[in-house]
C-alpha positions in Angstrom: 226.3 169.9 106.7 228.8 170.7 104.0 232.0 172.8 103.5 230.2 175.7 102.2 228.3 176.3 105.3 230.6 179.1 106.5 231.1 180.8 103.0 228.4 183.4 103.5 229.7 184.2 107.1 233.3 184.6 105.8 232.4 187.0 103.2 230.3 189.0 105.5 233.1 189.4 107.9 235.5 190.2 105.3 233.0 192.9 104.3 232.9 194.3 108.0 236.6 194.4 108.0 236.7 196.2 104.7 234.1 198.9 105.6 236.0 199.4 109.0 239.3 199.9 107.2 237.9 202.2 104.7 236.3 204.3 107.5 239.7 204.4 109.3 242.1 205.0 106.3 239.6 207.4 104.4 238.2 209.3 107.4 238.9 212.7 106.1 237.4 212.3 102.7 234.4 210.6 104.1 233.9 213.3 106.6 234.2 215.8 103.7 231.4 213.9 101.8 229.1 214.5 104.9 230.2 218.0 105.6 229.1 218.7 102.0 225.6 217.3 102.6 226.3 214.0 100.7 224.3 214.9 97.6 226.7 215.2 94.8 229.6 215.6 97.2 231.8 213.0 95.5 232.1 214.1 91.9 235.5 215.4 90.7 237.1 214.7 94.2 239.0 211.5 93.6 239.7 210.9 97.4 236.0 211.0 98.1 235.3 208.8 95.0 237.8 206.3 96.4 236.2 206.1 99.7 232.7 206.0 98.3 233.7 203.0 96.1 235.7 201.3 98.8 232.8 201.3 101.2 230.1 200.8 98.6 232.1 197.6 97.6 232.1 196.5 101.2 228.3 196.8 101.3 227.9 194.9 98.0 230.2 192.1 99.5 228.0 192.1 102.7 224.9 191.6 100.5 226.5 188.8 98.6 227.4 187.1 101.9 223.9 187.4 103.3 222.4 185.9 99.9 224.9 183.1 100.3 223.8 182.4 103.9 220.2 182.5 103.0 220.8 180.1 100.0 222.6 177.6 102.1 220.8 177.9 105.4 217.2 178.6 104.4 216.9 177.1 100.9 219.3 174.3 101.5 221.0 174.9 98.2 224.5 174.2 97.2 226.3 177.3 95.9 227.5 176.8 92.4 231.0 176.2 91.7 230.9 179.0 89.2 230.5 181.5 92.2 233.7 180.3 93.7 235.4 180.7 90.2 234.2 184.3 89.8 235.2 185.3 93.3 238.6 183.9 92.7 239.2 185.4 89.3 238.1 188.9 90.2 240.0 188.9 93.6 243.2 187.4 91.6 242.9 190.4 89.2 242.5 192.7 92.2 245.4 191.1 94.0 247.6 191.6 91.0 246.7 195.3 90.8 247.0 195.9 94.5 248.9 193.3 96.1 248.8 194.7 99.6 245.1 194.4 100.1 242.4 192.1 101.3 241.8 190.5 97.9 243.9 187.6 99.1 241.2 186.8 101.6 238.5 186.6 98.8 240.9 184.3 96.8 240.9 182.0 99.7 237.0 182.2 100.1 236.6 181.5 96.2 238.7 178.3 96.6 236.8 177.3 99.7 233.5 177.6 97.7 235.0 175.7 94.7 236.1 172.9 96.9 232.8 172.8 98.9 230.9 172.6 95.5 233.2 169.8 94.4 232.8 167.8 97.5 229.1 168.3 97.5 228.3 167.3 93.8 230.8 164.4 94.0 231.2 162.7 97.2 234.3 160.8 96.1 236.3 164.1 95.6 
């Protein structure tokens, strides 16, 4: 058992929170997408584009969390330190542009991954 064990779950729960917030905050533009049939209902409507990308990113975060869980639990692999660095760098850029956001959670998760990879590859660390 290593310290990356919970990384996938943490990212999945972050995605659930992200999607729920997106639905609550962007309820009206989301409803407008469905009222207009979904097909091509986003183009040139910036509020609809915002909710689309907000929720779509949450879904991608969920997919990554599931993949991480599968790699750790089923394949018994250690996630690469580079994944932690990528999450940390991307989330830091996001937090810089949007300080009042959930990017801070992903920064912490990236650091958690980096530390877990370090501990796993070098037991003395």
